C-alpha positions in Angstrom: -19.6 -9.0 -19.5 -20.8 -5.4 -18.9 -18.8 -3.4 -16.3 -20.2 -0.6 -14.2 -18.0 2.5 -14.2 -18.2 5.1 -11.4 -16.7 8.4 -10.4 -16.1 9.5 -6.8 -19.2 11.7 -6.8 -21.2 8.8 -8.2 -20.7 6.5 -5.2 -23.8 6.3 -3.0 -23.4 5.2 0.6 -25.2 1.9 -0.1 -22.9 1.2 -3.0 -19.8 2.0 -0.9 -21.0 -0.4 1.8 -21.6 -3.1 -0.9 -18.1 -2.5 -2.3 -16.6 -2.6 1.2 -18.3 -5.9 2.0 -16.9 -7.4 -1.2 -13.4 -6.2 -0.6 -13.5 -7.6 3.0 -14.5 -10.9 1.6 -11.5 -11.3 -0.8 -8.1 -12.8 0.2 -6.3 -10.6 -2.4 -7.9 -7.3 -1.2 -5.9 -4.4 -0.1 -6.6 -1.0 1.6 -5.5 1.0 -1.4 -8.4 -0.5 -3.4 -11.2 0.8 -1.1 -13.0 3.7 -2.6 -12.8 5.5 0.8 -9.0 5.7 0.4 -9.9 8.8 -1.4 -7.0 9.3 -3.8 -7.5 12.4 -6.0 -8.9 11.6 -9.4 -9.6 7.9 -8.7 -12.1 6.1 -10.9 -13.9 2.8 -10.2 -15.2 -0.2 -12.1 -17.1 -3.2 -10.9 -18.6 -6.4 -12.2 -21.7 -8.1 -10.9 -22.9 -11.7 -11.3 -26.4 -12.5 -10.1 -26.6 -9.1 -8.6 -23.5 -9.5 -6.4 -20.2 -7.7 -6.9 -17.6 -10.3 -8.0 -14.7 -8.0 -9.3 -13.7 -4.5 -8.4 -11.0 -2.0 -9.4 -10.0 1.4 -8.2 -7.7 3.0 -10.8 -6.0 6.3 -11.5 -4.9 7.9 -14.7 -1.7 9.9 -15.4 0.4 11.3 -18.2 3.8 9.5 -18.4 5.4 12.4 -20.2 3.7 15.2 -18.3 1.9 18.2 -19.8 4.3 18.3 -22.8 2.5 15.4 -24.4 -0.9 15.4 -22.6 -2.6 13.0 -25.1 -0.3 10.2 -24.0 -2.2 8.8 -21.0 -1.9 5.7 -18.9 -3.9 3.8 -16.3 -2.6 2.2 -13.0 -4.5 0.0 -10.6 -2.4 0.0 -7.4 -3.0 -3.4 -5.6 -5.8 -4.2 -8.1 -8.0 -5.1 -9.7 -9.4 -7.3 -6.9 -10.9 -10.7 -7.5 -9.9 -14.0 -5.9 -11.1 -15.9 -9.0 -8.1 -15.8 -11.5 -10.2 -16.6 -14.6 -12.8 -14.0 -13.7 -10.1 -11.5 -12.9 -8.6 -11.9 -16.4 -12.0 -11.7 -18.2 -13.2 -8.6 -16.3 -9.8 -6.9 -16.6 -9.8 -7.5 -20.3 -13.1 -5.7 -20.5 -11.7 -2.8 -18.5 -8.8 -2.6 -20.9 -11.1 -2.5 -23.9 -12.9 0.5 -22.3 -9.5 2.1 -21.8 -8.8 1.5 -25.5 -12.0 3.3 -26.4 -10.8 6.2 -24.2 -7.5 6.1 -26.1 -5.2 5.3 -23.2 -1.7 4.0 -24.0 -1.2 1.3 -21.5 -2.6 -0.2 -18.3 -0.6 -1.2 -15.2 -2.1 -3.8 -12.9 -0.5 -4.6 -9.5 -2.8 -7.2 -7.9 -2.0 -8.4 -4.4 -1.6 -12.1 -5.5 0.8 -14.3 -3.7 3.3 -16.2 -5.8 3.7 -19.8 -4.6 5.2 -23.0 -6.0 1.6 -24.4 -6.4 0.1 -21.3 -8.0 1.8 -19.1 -10.6 -0.6 -16.5 -12.0 2.3 -14.8 -13.8 2.4 -17.6 -16.4 -1.3 -17.1 -17.2 -0.8 -13.3 -17.5 2.2 -13.7 -19.7 0.2 -16.0 -22.0 -2.5 -13.3 -22.3 -0.1 -10.7 -23.5 0.8 -9.0 -20.3 4.4 -7.8 -19.7 6.2 -8.0 -16.4 7.3 -4.7 -15.0 9.7 -4.2 -12.1 11.2 -6.7 -9.7 9.8 -9.1 -7.2 7.5 -7.6 -4.6 8.1 -9.0 -1.1 6.5 -8.5 2.3 6.7 -9.8 5.8 3.5 -11.2 7.4 3.0 -12.1 11.1 0.6 -14.8 12.3 -1.7 -13.1 15.0 -3.6 -16.3 16.0 -1.1 -17.1 18.7 -1.4 -15.5 22.2 0.1 -12.1 22.9 2.8 -13.8 25.1 3.7 -16.2 22.3 3.9 -13.4 19.7 6.1 -11.2 22.0 8.4 -14.2 22.9 9.1 -14.6 19.2 10.5 -11.1 18.8 14.2 -10.6 18.5 15.8 -10.0 21.9 16.7 -6.4 21.0 13.1 -5.7 19.9 11.7 -7.1 23.2 14.2 -4.9 25.1 13.2 -1.7 23.2 9.5 -2.3 23.8 10.0 -2.8 27.6 12.4 0.1 27.8 9.8 2.4 26.3 7.2 1.1 28.7 9.4 1.7 31.7 9.9 5.3 30.5 6.1 5.7 30.4 5.9 6.2 26.7 2.2 6.1 25.9 0.7 5.1 22.6 -2.7 6.6 21.9 -5.0 6.6 18.9 -5.2 10.0 17.1 -8.3 11.2 15.3 -8.6 14.9 15.6 -7.5 17.3 12.8 -4.7 18.6 15.0 -3.4 15.0 15.6 -3.5 14.2 11.9 -1.6 17.4 11.1 1.0 16.4 13.8 1.6 13.1 12.0 1.8 14.8 8.6 4.4 17.1 9.9 6.5 14.1 11.2 6.0 12.4 7.8 7.1 15.4 5.8 10.2 15.8 8.0 11.1 12.1 7.5 10.7 12.5 3.7 13.1 15.5 3.8 15.7 13.6 5.8 15.5 10.4 3.7 15.2 12.2 0.4 12.0 10.6 -0.9 8.8 12.3 -2.2 6.0 12.1 0.3 2.5 11.3 -0.8 0.1 14.2 -1.4 -0.9 15.7 2.0 -4.5 16.0 0.9 -4.6 12.3 -0.1 -3.0 11.4 3.2 -5.6 13.5 5.1 -8.4 11.8 3.3 -7.1 8.3 4.1 -6.3 9.1 7.7 -9.8 10.6 8.3 -11.4 7.4 6.9 -9.2 5.0 8.9 -9.6 6.9 12.2 -13.4 7.4 11.9 -14.6 4.2 10.3 -15.5 1.4 12.9 -12.5 -1.0 13.3 -11.0 0.0 9.9 -7.7 1.3 11.1 -5.9 3.7 13.4 -3.3 6.5 13.7 -1.2 5.5 16.7 0.9 8.3 18.3 3.8 7.7 20.7 4.0 10.4 23.3 5.9 11.2 26.4 5.0 14.2 28.6 2.4 15.3 26.0 5.1 15.5 23.3 4.5 13.4 20.2 7.7 11.6 19.0 6.3 9.3 16.4 3.3 7.8 14.7 2.2 4.7 12.8 -0.8 4.3 10.4 -2.4 0.9 10.2 -5.5 -0.4 8.4 -7.6 -3.5 8.0 -9.1 -5.3 5.1 -10.9 -8.5 6.0 -8.8 -10.4 8.6 -5.5 -8.8 7.6 -4.0 -5.6 9.0 -1.4 -3.5 7.2 1.3 -1.2 8.4 0.9 1.6 5.9 3.1 4.6 7.0 5.3 5.5 9.9 7.4 8.5 10.9 9.3 9.5 14.1 11.8 11.8 15.6 14.8 10.1 17.2 15.0 10.1 21.0 18.2 9.4 22.9 16.6 7.3 25.6 14.1 5.0 23.7 13.2 3.8 20.2 9.8 4.9 19.1 9.4 2.4 16.3 9.4 -0.7 18.5 6.7 0.4 20.9 4.6 1.6 18.0 4.8 -1.7 16.2 4.0 -3.7 19.3 0.9 -1.6 20.0 -0.1 -1.8 16.3 0.1 -5.6 16.5 -2.1 -5.6 19.6 -4.6 -3.3 17.9 -4.8 -5.7 15.0 -5.3 -8.7 17.2 -8.0 -7.0 19.3 -9.9 -6.1 16.2 -10.2 -9.7 14.9 -7.2 -9.8 12.5 -5.3 -13.0 12.1 -2.4 -11.6 10.1 -0.3 -8.4 10.2 1.5 -7.3 7.0 4.6 -5.1 7.6 4.6 -3.7 4.1 7.6 -3.7 1.7 10.5 -6.0 2.8 14.0 -7.0 1.7 14.8 -10.6 2.6 18.2 -11.0 4.2 18.8 -7.4 5.1 21.1 -6.8 8.1 20.3 -3.2 8.7 17.6 -0.5 7.9 13.8 -0.9 7.8 13.8 -4.6 6.7 16.1 -5.6 9.6 13.8 -3.6 12.0 10.7 -5.4 10.7 12.3 -8.8 10.9 12.8 -8.2 14.6 9.1 -8.9 15.2 9.1 -12.3 13.5 6.9 -13.3 10.6 7.1 -15.1 7.3 8.3 -13.8 4.0 5.7 -13.7 1.2 6.3 -13.0 -2.5 3.8 -11.3 -4.7 3.2 -11.4 -8.4 5.2 -8.7 -10.1 3.5 -5.6 -11.6 2.2 -6.3 -15.1 1.5 -4.0 -18.0 -0.8 -4.3 -20.9 0.1 -2.1 -23.9 -3.0 -0.7 -25.5 -1.7 1.7 -28.2 1.6 0.3 -29.4 2.7 3.2 -31.6 2.3 5.7 -28.7 3.9 3.2 -26.3 7.1 2.9 -28.5 7.3 6.7 -28.6 7.1 6.9 -24.8 9.7 4.2 -24.3 12.1 5.9 -26.8 11.7 9.3 -25.0 12.3 7.7 -21.6 15.5 6.0 -22.9 16.7 9.3 -24.4 16.1 11.1 -21.1 18.0 8.4 -19.1 21.0 8.7 -21.5 21.1 12.5 -21.1 20.6 12.5 -17.3 23.7 13.3 -15.1 24.9 10.4 -13.1 24.0 12.0 -9.7 20.4 12.5 -10.9 20.1 8.9 -12.0 21.3 7.7 -8.6 18.8 10.0 -6.8 15.9 8.8 -8.9 16.7 5.2 -8.1 16.8 6.0 -4.4 13.5 7.9 -4.5 11.8 5.0 -6.2 13.0 2.6 -3.4 12.3 4.9 -0.5 8.7 4.0 0.0 6.7 2.8 3.1 9.2 4.5 5.5 9.4 2.7 8.8 8.3 4.1 12.1 11.7 3.5 13.7 13.5 6.0 11.5 
């Protein structure tokens, strides 16, 4: 089962179009796996059968222990590899791991966007193949967009409907942004939010690359900016893969007279529906929350979905035991306040537009 390996500068436009068509055809696809997402240092692997792409993976490499031990390297595939066929996914991913073994990587982390359902439990098959579960349950909230706009709006929480209408009465406009100046305006809002909430924002260069792709590719996504009297108060980044649209990032400044997040989400839902999407994914979600981002997202309706947990395949066990030991020693020597901050930083992802 020979895989094809590519680097960013080795992706021709016809090949990018071929990969894009494949990813749009897969139910388990995600925006983060598209090569145009343009994450620094990304690599790509694909498998063909009868000339057609059947499996694809965007993956990155990193050094778990930093520059102090640079020979200890790991691989992570965020929301990948992508392949709806579970058996083929396992066979092709095993081939990728063998290549990583030849390149002397220590472990491989896979985070496919597979739903966990009572009828289908891919985790059991992964466990039987030697994969280790990493981290807790991944959960999101998905909204059915096949209903009419009036039906969708009527299912909002009363407070959410009120906030949307109040922003409309105040003539808050939501416009798509695409210029460099508009992208920089959103990046500024995002960095301010990161500072307020105490989480590490994504690389500005990676954000710029993703935003340029989403805002220039036909019907792929949008940067929506909420403005009043030419002043930008918030923004939301959304993107599409196949018939599903994701809320990716949001950031806003608080205003005493209206809530930016509600009008942004409503217009994001309308954008998704008008571009042929039948489902909207709000991103990370905590079921049962009574405050914060999860409570805000639940105000728009939707159904909770559970994903397969991240899984790790250890490739070089000796090195992996050393990494695990060093991490444990670091945790034991870390002050209590630093441990609490690290936990908060890990949880503070996908910041909501209403904040």
